C-alpha positions, 0 to 999 in steps of 0.5 A: 499499499502506498503512503496516501492510500487512506488520506483524499488529496487536499482540494486547493479551494480551501487554501484559496478560500483561507487566503482570501479569509486571512487577508481580509481579515488583515484588511479589517484590521488595517482599514476599517479603523480608517473608515470609522466615521463613513461606514456607520453613515453607510449602515456597515457601522456593524464591520467595526465591531469587535465580533466581525474581527474574532469572527474573521480570526476564528475562521481563518485559524479554523480554515488553516488548521483543517486545510494544513492537516488535511495537506500535512495528511497527505503530503507529510511536510510538517513545516507548514505547522510552523506557519500555523503556530506562528501565526497564532502566537502573532495573533494572540500576541496582538490581541492579549499581550501587546499595548494597544498602538502594536496591536493592528501590525502585529495582528495584520502580520500574524494574518499574513503568515497565515496566507503565506502558509495557505500559499505554501500548502497550496505549492505543495498541492502544485508539486504533487504529481497526484493531487496537482490538477486538484 
């Protein structure tokens, strides 16, 4: 039996979705605070809330965990988890341990590291003969 008999080839759409959500989270963290006065006038004031940020972060991390685990089960490349652990550490540090003025750049860095992990996971799929077309 081949090493991948029990693993289903990863789908690149999960990494695409994860990358999109991670980058959307970075955009939300960086741009929306500049639009504090405009968004409520457009009926989009809810986007400035803490809950939206929590949803973006939670969705990004959940997609990354599932995608990286799926990719690891198939490709056996552990280094994608370095991106996941680094990103979660940066996001957590930004939210819980650093001064408020450093929160945004640190959280944005974490979400971009998460997006880079998704790009790496997709690259591993493209280099793989069995799932390169997925």
